[in-house]
C-alpha positions in Angstrom: 0.0 0.0 0.0 1.4 3.4 -1.0 -1.1 5.5 0.9 0.5 7.3 3.7 0.0 10.4 5.8 3.7 11.0 6.0 4.2 14.3 4.1 1.8 15.8 1.5 -0.1 13.7 -0.9 1.5 13.9 -4.4 -2.0 14.1 -5.9 -2.8 17.3 -3.9 -2.8 20.0 -6.6 -4.2 22.9 -4.8 -2.9 22.7 -1.2 -5.0 22.4 1.9 -6.8 25.7 1.3 -8.5 24.4 -1.8 -11.6 22.2 -1.3 -11.2 18.6 -2.3 -14.6 18.7 -4.1 -16.7 21.7 -4.9 -20.3 21.0 -6.0 -22.1 23.9 -7.9 -25.8 24.0 -8.8 -26.3 20.2 -8.9 -29.7 19.2 -10.2 -31.2 15.7 -10.7 -34.9 15.3 -11.6 -36.4 11.8 -12.3 -39.3 11.6 -14.8 -42.6 10.0 -13.7 -45.0 8.6 -16.2 -48.3 10.5 -16.6 -51.7 8.9 -16.4 -53.3 7.7 -19.6 -51.9 7.2 -23.0 -51.2 10.9 -23.6 -50.6 11.9 -20.0 -47.8 14.4 -19.4 -45.0 13.1 -17.3 -44.0 14.8 -14.1 -40.6 15.2 -12.5 -39.4 14.1 -9.0 -37.1 16.9 -7.9 -34.7 14.6 -6.0 -31.8 17.1 -6.0 -32.6 20.7 -6.8 -29.8 23.2 -7.2 -27.5 22.0 -4.5 -24.1 23.6 -3.9 -21.5 22.8 -1.2 -17.8 22.2 -0.6 -16.0 19.1 0.8 -12.8 20.2 2.5 -9.6 18.2 2.5 -9.3 15.8 5.4 -12.7 16.5 6.9 -15.7 14.3 7.5 -18.9 16.0 6.1 -22.1 14.5 7.5 -25.3 14.6 5.4 -28.6 14.2 7.3 -32.3 14.6 6.7 -35.5 12.6 6.5 -36.0 9.7 4.0 -36.5 11.1 0.6 -34.6 14.4 1.2 -32.0 13.6 -1.5 -29.1 12.3 0.6 -28.5 9.1 -1.3 -29.2 10.7 -4.7 -26.6 13.3 -3.9 -24.1 10.5 -3.0 -24.7 8.8 -6.3 -24.2 12.0 -8.2 -21.0 12.6 -6.4 -19.8 9.1 -7.3 -21.1 9.7 -10.9 -23.2 6.5 -10.7 -26.0 8.7 -12.2 -25.4 11.8 -14.3 -26.7 15.2 -13.1 -29.2 17.1 -15.3 -27.2 20.3 -14.5 -24.4 21.5 -12.3 -20.7 20.9 -12.1 -18.2 19.2 -9.8 -14.6 20.5 -9.3 -12.3 17.9 -7.9 -9.1 19.5 -6.5 -9.2 22.3 -9.1 -10.2 20.1 -12.1 -13.7 19.9 -13.6 -15.0 16.3 -13.4 -15.9 15.0 -16.9 -13.8 17.7 -18.7 -10.4 18.3 -17.2 -10.6 15.1 -15.2 -12.1 12.0 -16.9 -14.3 9.6 -15.0 -11.8 6.8 -14.9 -9.2 9.0 -13.1 -12.0 10.5 -10.9 -13.3 7.1 -9.7 -9.8 6.0 -8.8 -9.8 8.9 -6.2 -13.5 8.6 -5.1 -15.0 5.4 -3.7 -18.3 4.5 -2.0 -19.5 2.1 0.7 -23.2 1.3 0.5 -25.7 0.4 3.2 -26.5 -3.2 2.2 -23.2 -5.0 2.8 -24.4 -8.3 1.2 -25.9 -6.8 -2.0 -22.7 -4.8 -2.5 -20.6 -7.9 -2.9 -20.7 -10.4 -5.8 -21.7 -13.7 -4.2 -19.7 -15.7 -6.8 -16.4 -14.0 -5.9 -14.2 -14.7 -2.9 -13.4 -11.9 -0.6 -9.9 -11.7 -2.0 -11.2 -11.5 -5.5 -13.8 -8.8 -4.6 -11.1 -6.5 -3.1 -8.5 -7.1 -5.8 -11.0 -6.7 -8.7 -10.9 -2.9 -8.8 -7.1 -2.5 -8.8 -6.8 -5.2 -11.5 -9.4 -3.3 -13.7 -7.3 -0.2 -13.3 -4.1 -1.8 -14.4 -2.5 -3.2 -11.2 -0.8 -6.6 -11.8 -2.7 -9.5 -10.4 0.0 -10.5 -7.8 0.2 -6.9 -6.5 -3.6 -6.6 -6.4 -3.9 -9.7 -4.3 -1.1 -8.6 -1.9 -3.0 -5.3 -1.6 -6.2 -7.2 -0.8 -4.5 -9.2 1.9 -2.9 -6.1 3.4 -6.3 -4.3 3.5 -8.0 -7.3 5.0 -5.5 -7.2 7.9 -6.0 -3.4 8.3 -9.7 -3.8 8.7 -9.3 -6.5 11.3 -9.9 -9.6 9.2 -7.1 -12.2 9.1 -6.3 -12.9 5.4 -5.5 -16.5 6.1 -9.0 -17.0 7.5 -11.1 -14.7 5.3 -9.4 -14.2 1.9 -10.9 -17.4 0.4 -14.3 -17.1 1.9 -17.5 -16.1 0.1 -19.9 -13.2 1.3 -22.5 -15.6 2.6 -19.9 -17.1 5.0 -19.4 -13.7 6.8 -21.5 -11.8 9.3 -22.9 -8.3 8.4 -20.1 -6.5 10.3 -17.4 -8.6 8.6 -19.0 -8.0 5.2 -19.0 -4.3 5.8 -15.3 -4.4 6.8 -14.7 -6.1 3.4 -16.6 -3.3 1.6 -14.5 -0.7 3.4 -11.3 -2.6 2.4 -12.6 -2.8 -1.2 -13.3 0.9 -1.2 -9.7 1.6 -0.1 -8.1 -0.8 -2.6 -7.8 1.9 -5.3 -6.1 4.3 -2.8 -8.9 6.9 -2.9 -8.8 10.4 -1.5 -12.6 10.7 -0.9 -14.8 7.9 0.5 -18.6 8.3 0.5 -20.3 6.3 3.2 -24.0 6.0 2.5 -25.7 4.6 5.7 -22.7 2.3 6.0 -23.4 1.3 9.6 -27.2 1.6 9.8 -27.8 -2.1 9.2 -25.4 -3.2 12.0 -26.2 -3.8 15.7 -24.8 -1.3 18.1 -21.8 -3.2 19.3 -20.6 -3.9 15.8 -21.5 -0.4 14.7 -19.2 1.1 17.3 -16.4 -1.1 16.1 -16.8 -0.1 12.5 -17.1 3.6 13.4 -13.8 3.4 15.3 -12.3 1.5 12.4 -13.4 4.3 10.0 -11.8 6.9 12.3 -8.5 5.0 12.4 -8.4 4.4 8.7 -9.1 8.1 8.0 -6.1 9.1 10.2 -3.9 6.4 8.7 -4.6 7.1 5.1 -5.3 10.8 5.2 -8.9 10.3 3.8 -11.8 12.6 3.4 -15.3 11.3 4.2 -18.8 12.1 3.2 -20.8 10.4 5.9 -24.6 9.9 5.2 -26.7 8.8 8.2 -30.1 9.1 9.8 -28.6 8.6 13.3 -27.7 12.0 14.6 -25.8 10.6 17.6 -23.5 8.8 15.2 -23.2 11.9 13.0 -22.3 13.9 16.1 -19.5 11.5 16.9 -18.1 11.2 13.4 -18.2 14.5 11.6 -16.4 17.8 11.4 -19.2 19.6 9.5 -22.9 18.8 8.9 -25.1 19.4 5.9 -28.9 19.2 6.5 -31.1 18.4 3.4 -34.8 18.9 3.1 -36.8 18.0 0.0 -33.9 18.1 -2.4 -32.3 21.3 -1.1 -29.6 22.2 1.5 -31.4 23.6 4.6 -28.3 24.2 6.7 -24.6 23.6 6.6 -21.9 24.3 9.2 -19.4 22.9 11.7 -20.7 20.1 13.8 -20.3 22.2 17.0 -22.2 25.1 15.5 -25.1 23.1 14.1 -25.6 20.8 17.1 -25.3 23.6 19.7 -27.2 26.4 17.9 -29.2 25.3 14.8 -30.2 28.2 12.6 -32.9 26.4 10.6 -36.2 25.3 12.2 -35.9 21.9 10.4 -32.5 21.3 11.9 -33.8 22.2 15.3 -36.7 19.8 14.9 -34.3 17.0 13.9 -32.1 17.6 16.9 -35.1 17.7 19.2 -36.1 14.2 18.0 -32.7 12.6 19.1 -33.2 9.9 21.7 -32.0 11.1 25.2 -30.8 9.0 28.1 -32.0 11.5 30.7 -35.6 10.8 31.6 -36.1 14.4 32.7 -35.1 15.6 29.2 -37.4 13.3 27.3 -39.4 14.8 24.4 -43.2 14.9 25.3 -44.4 16.5 22.0 -43.4 15.6 18.5 -40.9 18.3 17.3 -42.1 17.9 13.8 -45.5 16.8 12.5 -46.7 15.7 9.1 -44.9 14.2 6.1 -42.6 16.0 3.7 -44.5 17.4 0.7 -44.6 15.6 -2.6 -41.2 16.1 -4.4 -43.1 16.1 -7.7 -44.9 19.3 -6.7 -42.9 21.0 -3.9 -44.3 24.1 -2.2 -43.5 27.5 -3.5 -41.1 29.7 -1.6 -39.4 27.9 1.3 -40.0 24.2 1.0 -40.3 23.8 4.7 -43.0 26.4 5.3 -45.8 23.9 5.3 -44.5 22.3 8.4 -42.7 25.2 10.1 -44.1 26.8 13.3 -42.5 30.1 12.4 -43.9 30.4 8.8 -45.3 33.7 7.7 -46.8 34.8 4.3 -43.4 35.8 3.0 -42.2 32.2 3.4 -44.6 30.9 0.8 -43.6 33.4 -1.8 -39.8 33.8 -1.4 -37.3 31.1 -1.7 -34.6 31.7 0.8 -30.9 31.5 -0.3 -28.3 29.7 1.7 -27.1 32.7 3.8 -24.1 32.8 6.0 -24.9 33.0 9.7 -21.3 33.0 10.8 -18.0 31.8 9.4 -18.8 28.2 10.3 -22.5 28.1 9.5 -25.1 29.0 6.8 -28.9 28.4 6.6 -31.6 28.7 4.0 -34.2 30.4 6.2 -35.7 33.9 5.9 -35.4 34.3 9.7 -31.6 34.3 9.1 -31.6 36.7 6.2 -31.4 40.4 7.1 -34.2 42.4 5.4 -36.0 39.3 4.2 -39.4 40.5 5.3 -39.8 37.9 8.0 -40.7 39.4 11.4 -37.9 37.4 13.1 -35.2 38.4 10.5 -32.3 40.5 11.8 -32.2 44.1 10.8 -29.6 45.1 8.2 -28.0 47.5 10.7 -27.7 44.7 13.2 -26.2 42.3 10.5 -23.7 44.9 9.5 -22.6 45.3 13.1 
């Protein structure tokens, strides 16, 4: 294995100040068949004008309810599906133009939620891990040595596990194999899409600690998608909250968890299970289901479920506005002069 944190990565073109991946105006709409022979089709607005940066060496958490666009965003980042619009800049190079997909995918890998469906049942563990490097030109002997090395690094003895098949492993062991396979191409960015949600808590803790150790050892950058906010709080440096295909809030983990600026973020945090019986939640922090992504509400997409909604919220779509250096939110209450009664005054913002 050539990955190392000793000294700068030779593939780092822009230095630590340049984001590893910049996403600008990403859009993905899925067509839905209309009713009848000549019915007009509608569009599911899965990801709708999403922009954010992933900084080098960080773990960016992505959270939100089911259907908010988290997994679609992950697949767009991995280029498993093509965006309708938008661009991605990977360390200063435009993906698909300056940087072809083959070179891009050598540096970006993904770990999926379903550890069994992610593996070919007809390949041994050794073959599954070594397959990617061999496709990208690594000699077979070197690819197999890399597979054995990675198995050892994720806590699976190569002598015992290299020749086994996926059905012979437990869920936690299979996910370790998937992590090893993701690292086989020596990537810089690893996307973890609900990678621990199917594991029981004891195994989950082991895998989370393993991910932290591998990140430090190999100098990795993570995108960590999860519905478990306690896990996100443990893992991430920054958090991006998505709602109905858009970014509701983004900021450092400390800022978002201690002082959420968007009502949706506050509702998600209030729903976190608590060990203290005196701090238990007696009323649901958020009621109702998210609106239909085929026909999202006008203005702020959250206004139909927001306790602070005013008429301006249904007519004005809030931009993602900076609250502080480490935090931004798409809420009219955070935008000076927006017309919302709770918005800060322009004079106060300038001060």
